[in-house]
Each structure stands twice: as structure tokens, then as C-alpha cells.
C-alpha positions, 0 to 999 in steps of 0.5 A: 727810718725803717726798723724791725720792731718785736711786739710779742715774744715768738711772733715775727718782728714787724718791719716798721717806720720809726723815728730816727735817732738824733745825735745826743750829747756824748753819743753818735749815730751810725748808719747800719751797713751790716748786722749779724744774726745770732743765736742770742737774737733767737733766744731773745725773740723766744723770751729767754733774755730780759727784753722790754717790749716793744723793742728793736732787736739786733746786737751785732753791727757795723757801719758808718758814723752819720752824725756826732753828738756834742762832746764827742772826740775821736770819731767823726762823720764817715768813719767805718766802725764796728760795734761792740754788743753792749755799752758800759759805764767806763768808771766802775771797777770792772771797767777800770781793770779792762773787764767792761763785759762785767760792768753792772751798768752794762746795756745790750743792744737789741735788749736794753737799748734799741738794736741794730735791725734798723737803718740807723742806731744810737751808740756810745763812742766807747762801744765803737771801734774803727774798722782797719782797711781791708775789712768788710762791713759784713765781717766786722758786723759780727766781730764783737759777739763772735770773734772777740768772744773767741779771742778772750776765750782762747786766751782763758784756756792758755792757748799756745803753739802746739796745744791741741784744742777741741772746738765743738759746734765747729760748723756754726758762726761761732765754731768756724771762726773759733777754729781759725782763731785757735789756728792763728795762735798756733794750735792743733785743732780738733773740730766737732761738727755735723756730717753735713758740714764736715767737708766745709770745716775740714778746710780749716781744722786739722781733724774733723769728728762727726760722732756725737760721742767723740771723746774716744776718737779725741783720746786716740789722738792724744786727748785735747789740751783745751777746748772751746765749747761753742755748743754747751749742754749737748756736747759738754760731757763729751768735751770734759771726757776728751780733755787731758788732766788739768785742761781748761774749757772756754764755755762760750755756747749755750744753745739750750737755755735749760740747766745742764747736768755736769759730772762733777766726779769727772771734773774733780778727778781730771781737775778740768776747769770750766771758764765761762765767757760772757763776751769780749771786751774792747781790746779783744774786738780790736784784736779780732779786727786785726786778725781779719785785717791780716788775713789770719781769719777768713770770715765765713758768712752769707748775706741776706736781705733785710726782709728775711730776718723773721725767716732767719730767726725762725730757722736758727735752731736748725743750724743748717747754715754754715758760719754767720748770717748777715743782713743788709738793707738793699741787698 
């Protein structure tokens, strides 16, 4: 089968002919129909993630179950599935309590395991969720990394109808969907994005801001009651200053992996809570797929051919694209 192989950090992955995975006991082989390209893929390519080379990158995928290994139940060939971005043991205290995203045996596709930038991928059935009717492979491919993470994030900030929620990086793959998910839960959404993306974001948000110093403008609206921080360091202080007393921030983004200074006095004064969100869990992915199926969230993405992957990785930090970018074989 064809797969991209990363041999050296910061050098383009090479489209290669590699051995196709076999249906090992307790596992399934999925034919990849679509794979999302994430900022995490860029960070892994740059060497910021713990990736053992050579590696096949890619942690966002959806496809069709091709073969089922011995002992697998609940899935059969022909099932359309979306993959979680990791595998988990299912037995530790975290997994038993529904927090599989904290499993100490967690293995991430594309980093610890062969990833989805390939024609086929071997997966643990626990990490696969059936795709509801009406949801495309393209949308389902990034449902785990993007949508389920945001679903968990808005739950952590205590979202409720009428709540005013701030979303930074609202023109990106995470942000544009965070705006819609917050709206689906009944929130009034303030979106922060670049001037170039303001018009597109305005189709989904109640208010759009393009200034890098946006806190005063947010305060004029009455302040935000919670936030989804999809950027991280570059916008975090302005987000804190935008929030009303006692509010919470779901920290999802980290576009700059370098340490970020935090105004501790401001946090203490306003008693603002920063709540990191590593990933969504299986239940969050199931809910995210239902939001897509109901039409509560409109997936925003562009489709690219598999041969474009090296260019897409290189262009990721420019953030010039709207929504998510998805690659497909033969497209």
C-alpha cells in the first residue's frame, strides 16, 4: 500500500510503498477514506512531539472497516467508522471512569502507532465509532481531534443557554467549529479572528473581532462568561482580560509550543480558571458525530489530493486556510 513515511524531522515525508497491515487478533484494518491535517501533525513533523522515526504520520481519519481480526465484536467489514486519535487500555482507573484521554498506556496514531496518512490503518476497535447516516467521511475524519475535544471543552466551562462565550482563533479548523458547537449549546458567541477571515466567521458567530487587543471590545459587550482558547499563548492574556469574574477558559490550542507567561495577579483577582483539554473521549466523539448528523454543526473543510500533504504541512503555520484541510487518495 502507499503511505507517507517521515524519515527526518523538518524534511518532507516521502510517499512510499509499505506493507499493508494485517487483521491481528483483537484489531481491525480500516481503509482510510479521508484524513485530516492538524497543527499537531505540523508540530510532530517539526520534532516537538515524541515520534520515533521512521514513522507514518496522521492521527485524524475516517474510513471503512476492511478486515476484522479474531475476537472482534461490534464491527464488521463494510462499517463506516471514525477513528479516535489514540488507543487506550480500557482497564486502568482513568479508562474505567470514562477518562480514557488520560490513560497512561494511551498511544497516539501517527506518533506511537502507524498513522492515517496511508491507504490502510490498523486500529483497536475501542478507538472506532460508527459514523451516523448523512455524515461524510471528510467531516468524520476530524471529528475526534477537533469536534470531540471542543465538546468536552465547552462542558468543562459549564456552557448553558444565554452564556456569552469567547472563541479565539475562530477562523481555524478548531475555532470555526468551536463557534458552532458553542452556538449549538445555546451560547452567544464572540469570535476573534484575522481580518481576512472575518466575513466567513461572521456567518456563524454573533460578534466578530479582528484586533489583537480585543479585551476592551469584549468588555463593551458585557464581558465573556467563558472561553474556548483555540490559539494559546499569543491570545491568552487578552482572553483572561475579556472574561467576567469567576469564568473558565477551556485551553485547547497551543500554536506556539514555547512557555507562555501568565498574569497570575489577574487570574487571582478575577478568580478565572484555566482548564486544559488534552482531547475528547469516546463519548465526546459520539456526541460530536451526532451534532454533525443533526446539522447543528456544519463541517468546514477543503479537500486535497494525497500528493499535497508535504505542502499542506509546510503551510500550516500561515493559518491562511478556513476550517480543516482533508486529504484523500485519488482526489
